C-alpha positions as CSV (number, residue, x, y, z in Angstrom):
1,M,6.1,46.0,-35.0
2,S,9.7,46.7,-36.1
3,D,11.9,44.2,-37.8
4,T,14.2,44.3,-34.7
5,N,11.5,42.8,-32.5
6,K,10.7,40.2,-35.2
7,D,14.4,39.2,-35.4
8,L,14.6,39.1,-31.5
9,Y,11.7,36.7,-31.3
10,A,13.0,34.6,-34.2
11,T,16.3,34.3,-32.3
12,I,14.7,33.5,-29.0
13,L,12.5,30.9,-30.5
14,G,15.1,29.4,-32.8
15,V,12.9,30.0,-35.8
16,R,14.8,29.3,-39.1
17,A,13.9,29.0,-42.7
18,P,11.5,28.1,-44.1
19,W,9.8,29.6,-41.0
20,F,9.9,33.3,-40.2
21,V,8.2,35.7,-37.7
22,T,5.7,38.0,-39.5
23,E,4.2,39.9,-36.6
24,V,4.7,40.6,-32.9
25,D,1.6,42.1,-31.2
26,V,1.9,43.5,-27.7
27,S,-1.3,44.1,-25.7
28,A,-0.7,46.0,-22.5
29,K,-4.4,45.7,-21.6
30,R,-4.4,41.9,-21.9
31,E,-0.8,41.7,-20.7
32,E,-0.1,39.4,-23.6
33,V,2.3,39.1,-26.5
34,T,1.2,37.3,-29.6
35,V,4.0,36.2,-32.0
36,T,2.8,35.2,-35.5
37,I,5.0,32.8,-37.4
38,Q,4.6,31.8,-41.1
39,C,6.1,29.3,-43.4
40,R,7.2,29.9,-47.0
41,A,4.4,28.8,-49.3
42,D,6.8,27.0,-51.8
43,A,8.6,25.0,-49.1
44,Q,8.4,21.2,-49.1
45,H,8.2,19.3,-45.8
46,P,9.0,15.7,-44.8
47,C,6.1,13.3,-44.2
48,P,5.7,12.8,-40.5
49,T,5.5,9.0,-41.0
50,C,8.2,8.2,-43.7
51,G,10.2,11.4,-43.9
52,E,9.8,11.8,-47.7
53,A,9.7,15.4,-48.9
54,C,6.1,16.2,-49.9
55,P,4.3,19.2,-51.4
56,G,2.0,21.3,-49.2
57,Y,-1.7,20.5,-49.1
58,D,-3.3,23.1,-46.9
59,T,-2.7,24.8,-43.5
60,R,-4.3,24.6,-40.1
61,R,-4.0,27.5,-37.6
62,R,-2.6,26.5,-34.2
63,S,-1.4,28.3,-31.1
64,W,1.1,27.5,-28.4
65,R,1.7,29.0,-25.0
66,H,5.4,30.1,-24.7
67,L,7.6,31.4,-21.8
68,D,6.4,34.8,-20.5
69,T,8.0,37.9,-21.9
70,C,8.8,39.7,-18.7
71,Q,5.4,39.6,-16.9
72,F,3.4,39.3,-20.2
73,K,1.9,36.0,-21.3
74,T,3.3,35.0,-24.7
75,V,1.5,33.0,-27.3
76,L,2.8,31.7,-30.6
77,V,0.4,31.5,-33.6
78,A,1.1,29.8,-36.9
79,D,-0.7,28.3,-39.9
80,V,0.9,24.9,-39.8
81,P,1.1,23.2,-43.3
82,R,-0.3,19.8,-44.0
83,V,1.5,17.7,-46.6
84,Q,0.2,15.1,-49.0
85,C,2.3,12.0,-49.0
86,R,1.9,9.5,-51.9
87,E,2.0,6.6,-49.4
88,H,0.5,8.0,-46.2
89,G,-2.0,10.6,-47.4
90,V,-2.6,14.0,-45.8
91,A,-0.8,14.7,-42.5
92,Q,0.2,17.7,-40.5
93,I,3.9,18.4,-40.2
94,A,5.7,18.8,-36.9
95,T,6.9,22.3,-35.9
96,P,10.5,22.9,-34.7
97,W,9.4,24.7,-31.5
98,A,6.9,22.2,-30.1
99,E,6.2,18.5,-30.0
100,P,3.1,17.1,-31.9
101,G,-0.1,17.3,-29.8
102,S,1.2,19.8,-27.3
103,G,-0.3,23.2,-26.7
104,F,3.0,24.5,-25.3
105,T,6.3,25.2,-26.9
106,A,9.1,22.8,-25.9
107,L,10.7,25.5,-23.8
108,M,7.5,26.2,-21.9
109,E,6.9,22.5,-21.4
110,S,10.4,22.0,-20.1
111,L,10.0,24.8,-17.6
112,I,6.7,23.2,-16.3
113,I,8.5,19.9,-15.9
114,D,11.3,21.7,-13.9
115,W,8.6,23.2,-11.6
116,L,6.8,19.9,-11.3
117,R,10.0,18.3,-9.9
118,E,9.8,20.9,-7.1
119,A,6.1,21.3,-6.3
120,G,2.7,19.8,-6.8
121,I,0.4,20.2,-9.8
122,S,-1.9,22.8,-8.1
123,A,1.0,24.9,-7.0
124,V,2.6,24.9,-10.4
125,A,-0.7,25.7,-12.1
126,R,-1.1,28.8,-9.9
127,R,2.5,29.8,-10.6
128,M,2.3,29.4,-14.3
129,R,-1.3,30.8,-14.6
130,L,-2.6,27.6,-16.1
131,T,-5.3,25.1,-15.2
132,W,-4.7,21.9,-13.2
133,D,-5.6,19.8,-16.3
134,Q,-3.1,21.6,-18.5
135,I,-0.2,21.0,-16.0
136,D,-1.4,17.4,-15.5
137,G,-1.3,16.9,-19.3
138,V,2.3,18.0,-19.4
139,M,3.2,15.5,-16.7
140,Q,1.3,12.6,-18.5
141,R,3.0,13.4,-21.8
142,A,6.4,13.6,-20.1
143,V,6.0,10.2,-18.5
144,R,4.8,8.6,-21.8
145,R,7.8,10.2,-23.6
146,G,10.2,8.9,-20.9
147,L,8.8,5.4,-20.9
148,E,9.0,5.2,-24.7
149,R,12.7,6.3,-24.6
150,R,13.7,4.1,-21.7
151,K,15.4,0.8,-22.3
152,V,15.6,-1.5,-19.3
153,R,19.1,-3.0,-19.5
154,D,21.9,-4.1,-17.2
155,V,19.6,-4.7,-14.3
156,R,21.4,-6.9,-11.8
157,R,19.7,-6.3,-8.5
158,V,16.0,-5.5,-8.1
159,G,13.9,-4.7,-5.1
160,V,10.2,-5.6,-5.0
161,D,7.9,-3.9,-2.5
162,E,4.3,-2.9,-2.2
163,T,3.1,0.6,-1.2
164,S,-0.4,1.8,-0.3
165,F,-2.4,3.6,-2.9
166,Q,-5.4,4.5,-0.6
167,K,-6.8,3.3,2.6
168,R,-8.8,0.0,2.8
169,H,-5.7,-2.0,2.0
170,E,-5.3,-0.9,-1.6
171,Y,-1.8,-1.4,-2.8
172,V,0.5,-1.2,-5.8
173,T,3.6,-3.3,-6.5
174,V,6.8,-1.3,-7.1
175,V,9.9,-2.7,-8.7
176,T,13.2,-0.8,-8.1
177,D,16.6,-1.0,-9.6
178,I,18.5,-1.3,-6.3
179,E,21.8,-0.1,-7.7
180,R,20.5,3.0,-9.5
181,G,17.6,3.8,-7.2
182,H,15.1,4.1,-10.1
183,V,11.6,2.7,-10.2
184,L,11.4,0.3,-13.1
185,Y,7.8,-0.9,-12.9
186,V,4.5,-0.1,-11.1
187,A,1.5,-2.4,-11.2
188,D,-1.8,-2.6,-9.4
189,D,-2.3,-4.9,-6.4
190,R,0.4,-7.2,-4.9
191,T,-0.3,-10.5,-6.6
192,S,1.9,-12.8,-8.7
193,V,0.3,-11.3,-11.8
194,S,1.3,-7.8,-10.6
195,L,5.0,-8.8,-10.7
196,D,4.7,-11.0,-13.8
197,G,4.3,-7.9,-15.9
198,F,7.8,-6.7,-15.0
199,W,9.6,-9.9,-16.0
200,G,7.8,-9.7,-19.3
201,L,9.7,-6.4,-20.1
202,L,13.0,-8.2,-19.9
203,E,14.7,-10.4,-22.5
204,K,15.9,-13.9,-21.6
205,E,19.5,-12.7,-21.4
206,Q,18.4,-9.9,-19.0
207,L,16.5,-12.4,-16.8
208,D,19.6,-14.6,-16.7
209,G,21.7,-11.6,-15.7
210,I,19.7,-10.9,-12.6
211,E,21.8,-11.6,-9.5
212,A,19.4,-10.9,-6.7
213,V,15.7,-10.1,-6.1
214,A,15.1,-8.4,-2.7
215,M,11.5,-8.7,-1.4
216,D,9.5,-9.3,1.7
217,M,8.2,-12.8,2.5
218,C,5.2,-12.4,0.2
219,A,4.4,-15.8,-1.3
220,A,2.9,-14.3,-4.4
221,Y,6.1,-12.4,-5.2
222,V,8.1,-15.6,-4.5
223,R,6.0,-17.6,-7.0
224,S,6.4,-15.0,-9.7
225,A,10.1,-14.8,-9.3
226,R,10.4,-18.6,-9.4
227,A,8.3,-18.7,-12.5
228,H,10.5,-16.3,-14.5
229,V,14.0,-16.0,-13.0
230,G,16.4,-18.9,-13.5
231,N,17.8,-20.4,-10.2
232,A,15.5,-18.1,-8.3
233,D,15.9,-19.8,-5.0
234,A,19.5,-18.8,-5.0
235,K,18.7,-15.2,-5.9
236,I,15.5,-14.3,-3.8
237,C,16.6,-12.4,-0.7
238,F,14.4,-11.6,2.3
239,D,16.2,-8.6,3.6
240,R,17.0,-7.4,7.1
241,F,14.3,-4.7,7.2
242,H,11.4,-7.2,6.8
243,V,12.9,-9.7,9.3
244,A,13.3,-6.9,11.8
245,K,9.8,-5.7,11.3
246,L,8.5,-9.3,11.9
247,L,10.4,-9.6,15.2
248,N,9.5,-6.1,16.4
249,D,5.8,-7.0,15.8
250,A,6.3,-10.2,17.8
251,V,7.9,-8.3,20.7
252,N,5.0,-5.8,20.6
253,T,2.5,-8.6,20.7
254,V,4.2,-10.1,23.8
255,R,4.2,-6.7,25.4
256,K,0.5,-6.2,24.9
257,Q,-0.4,-9.7,26.1
258,E,1.7,-9.2,29.2
259,N,0.2,-5.8,30.0
260,R,-3.3,-7.3,29.8
261,E,-2.2,-10.1,32.2
262,L,-0.7,-7.6,34.7
263,A,-3.8,-5.4,34.6
264,A,-6.0,-8.4,35.2
265,D,-3.9,-9.2,38.3
266,G,-4.1,-5.6,39.6
267,M,-0.3,-5.1,39.2
268,Y,1.6,-2.2,37.8
269,V,1.5,-1.9,34.0
270,P,4.4,-0.1,32.2
271,K,2.9,2.7,30.1
272,R,4.0,3.8,26.6
273,T,6.8,1.3,26.2
274,K,6.1,0.2,22.6
275,Y,8.8,2.2,21.0
276,I,11.3,1.7,23.7
277,W,11.3,-2.1,23.0
278,A,11.5,-1.3,19.2
279,Q,14.5,1.0,19.3
280,N,18.1,-0.2,19.4
281,P,19.8,0.8,22.8
282,E,22.8,2.5,21.1
283,N,20.4,4.9,19.4
284,M,18.5,5.9,22.5
285,P,18.9,9.3,24.2
286,R,20.2,9.1,27.8
287,E,16.8,9.4,29.5
288,R,15.3,6.7,27.4
289,R,18.3,4.4,27.9
290,I,17.9,4.7,31.7
291,E,14.2,3.8,31.4
292,F,15.0,0.9,29.1
293,D,17.6,-0.5,31.5
294,L,15.1,-0.4,34.3
295,L,12.5,-2.2,32.3
296,R,14.9,-4.9,31.1
297,D,15.8,-5.7,34.7
298,C,12.2,-6.2,35.7
299,S,12.0,-9.8,34.6
300,L,9.2,-8.9,32.1
301,K,8.3,-11.3,29.3
302,A,8.7,-8.3,27.0
303,G,12.3,-8.1,28.1
304,R,12.9,-11.8,27.2
305,A,11.3,-11.3,23.8
306,W,13.4,-8.2,23.2
307,A,16.6,-10.2,24.1
308,I,15.7,-12.8,21.4
309,K,15.0,-10.1,18.9
310,D,18.2,-8.2,19.7
311,A,20.3,-11.4,19.3
312,A,18.9,-11.8,15.7
313,R,20.3,-8.3,15.0
314,W,23.8,-9.6,15.2
315,L,23.4,-12.5,12.8
316,W,23.7,-10.5,9.6
317,G,27.5,-10.1,9.5
318,Y,28.4,-13.6,8.3
319,A,30.1,-14.1,4.9
320,A,29.9,-17.9,4.6
321,R,26.5,-19.6,3.9
322,G,27.3,-22.5,6.2
323,W,28.1,-20.4,9.2
324,A,25.2,-18.1,8.7
325,T,22.8,-21.0,8.4
326,K,24.2,-22.6,11.6
327,A,23.9,-19.4,13.6
328,W,20.3,-18.8,12.5
329,K,19.2,-22.3,13.3
330,K,20.7,-21.9,16.8
331,W,18.7,-18.7,17.2
332,I,15.5,-20.4,16.0
333,G,16.0,-23.1,18.6
334,W,16.3,-20.5,21.3
335,A,13.2,-18.7,20.2
336,M,11.2,-21.9,20.0
337,R,12.1,-22.8,23.6
338,S,11.2,-19.3,24.9
339,R,7.5,-20.3,25.8
340,L,6.5,-17.0,24.2
341,E,4.1,-17.9,21.5
342,P,4.5,-14.7,19.4
343,M,8.2,-15.2,19.3
344,K,7.8,-18.9,18.5
345,K,5.5,-17.9,15.6
346,A,8.0,-15.5,14.3
347,A,10.7,-18.1,14.6
348,R,8.7,-20.5,12.5
349,T,8.3,-17.9,9.8
350,V,12.1,-17.3,9.9
351,Q,12.7,-21.0,9.7
352,A,10.4,-21.4,6.6
353,H,12.2,-18.5,4.9
354,L,15.7,-19.1,6.1
355,W,17.0,-19.9,2.6
356,G,16.1,-16.4,1.4
357,I,17.5,-14.7,4.6
358,V,20.8,-16.5,4.1
359,N,20.8,-15.4,0.5
360,A,20.5,-11.8,1.6
361,I,23.4,-12.2,4.0
362,V,25.7,-13.9,1.5
363,L,24.9,-11.7,-1.4
364,S,25.0,-8.5,0.8
365,V,21.6,-7.5,-0.5
366,T,19.3,-5.1,1.3
367,N,15.9,-3.7,0.2
368,A,16.8,-0.3,1.8
369,T,16.7,1.4,-1.6
370,A,13.2,0.1,-2.2
371,E,12.1,1.2,1.3
372,S,13.6,4.6,0.7
373,V,11.6,4.8,-2.6
374,N,8.5,3.7,-0.7
375,S,9.0,6.6,1.7
376,R,9.4,9.1,-1.2
377,I,6.2,7.7,-2.8
378,Q,4.3,8.4,0.3
379,W,5.7,11.9,0.3
380,I,4.5,12.3,-3.3
381,K,1.1,11.1,-2.3
382,K,0.9,13.4,0.7
383,Q,2.1,16.4,-1.4
384,A,-0.7,15.7,-4.0
385,C,-3.3,15.2,-1.2
386,G,-4.1,11.8,-2.8
387,F,-4.8,10.8,-6.4
388,R,-8.0,10.4,-8.3
389,N,-7.0,7.0,-9.8
390,R,-4.2,4.5,-10.0
391,E,-3.0,5.7,-13.4
392,R,-2.2,9.1,-12.1
393,F,-0.5,7.6,-9.0
394,R,1.7,5.4,-11.3
395,N,2.6,8.3,-13.5
396,A,3.5,10.5,-10.5
397,I,5.9,7.7,-9.3
398,Y,7.4,7.3,-12.8
399,F,7.8,11.1,-13.1
400,H,9.6,11.7,-9.8
401,L,11.4,8.4,-9.3
402,G,11.7,6.6,-12.7
403,G,14.9,8.2,-13.8
404,L,13.3,9.0,-17.1
405,D,14.2,11.5,-19.8
406,L,11.1,13.6,-19.5
407,Y,11.9,16.6,-21.7
408,P,10.7,17.3,-25.2
409,V,13.3,16.9,-27.9
410,A,12.5,20.2,-29.5
411,R,13.6,22.3,-26.5
412,S,16.3,24.9,-27.0
413,A,19.9,24.0,-26.6
414,T,20.1,26.8,-23.9
415,H,17.8,24.8,-21.6
416,T,19.4,23.1,-18.7
417,N,17.7,20.4,-16.5
418,S,17.2,21.6,-13.0
């Protein structure tokens, strides 16, 4: 192969002294290009542990998959020196075109990461002509690399939520930086211990700097926050989304109970009204709004339950803690006098957690970011057609939603993140 081709690949790969390209072999039959790289025999290399210049000991032949040359698969081959350090013994040096332990060049690994941001592992494996395990290995290394580089700092507002891992009520706990929208921590289950691990990542100053912790009304999460965050009762926020879900479930329970009573008495039972009572009237299309107005005027128990729920929707605009508390207590009194047991039960739950609801109002905190992250996690799970185990599920969340620096350091300066 001509020196021109050797120089071309040396430039493309960024190969510099003491490394040089010795051979470029093109096989049209195999549709493969093999680039052989060699190191000067008299070169000294730094010890991978301490960085001290050391003499060569021996070599080990290794190969790396590189970006395709046109449609041809490209493979780099090199006899990588091992050095003998006085302090750390014999160790293999790092090459400038790939990270230690990887069977891909940094440019190839970076391209795979770019593709993984857009498609699932199976699709990327087909596109890159690699195996599922090889692509998965790139993802796992990228996440480990990103987590090692990441430093959790300046976290002021966090959201805590659980998301399903599989059916049968298997969950993971997800902690999100509300302001940046990045997943900070993923742990198995939804217990106090699950959340305790996140607080352990933070220094005391960081814990003191937390202004708000948005969560649902999970007692385990409350216990964990109280155990680690100073003045937690003034920072824990039960946001609007979870209160609305509580009240919507109560209205739906009233609806189902009433429908059973109407059916037992041989009276007309309104059909398929569950989502009508759950939707806000201003968001309804004209046909549904007409149907809703008719239902609301029928003196149904579900209509009374809806009115109580709808009144709570307007209690989130207060700025002063005292006025907000007063308004919610008035609402609780109305719900308790409604003679609708599901609404009374919901009102008792609100009353027990009123302190956190008022915190959310006064601090203007919402868990909407965490809920959005939750939706994206479910999309990731659907795209992957499920996960074999929790570790892969966690790594997929970190990969797509962790805001991590995933790329290998040795990639070319010409690479741009997609």
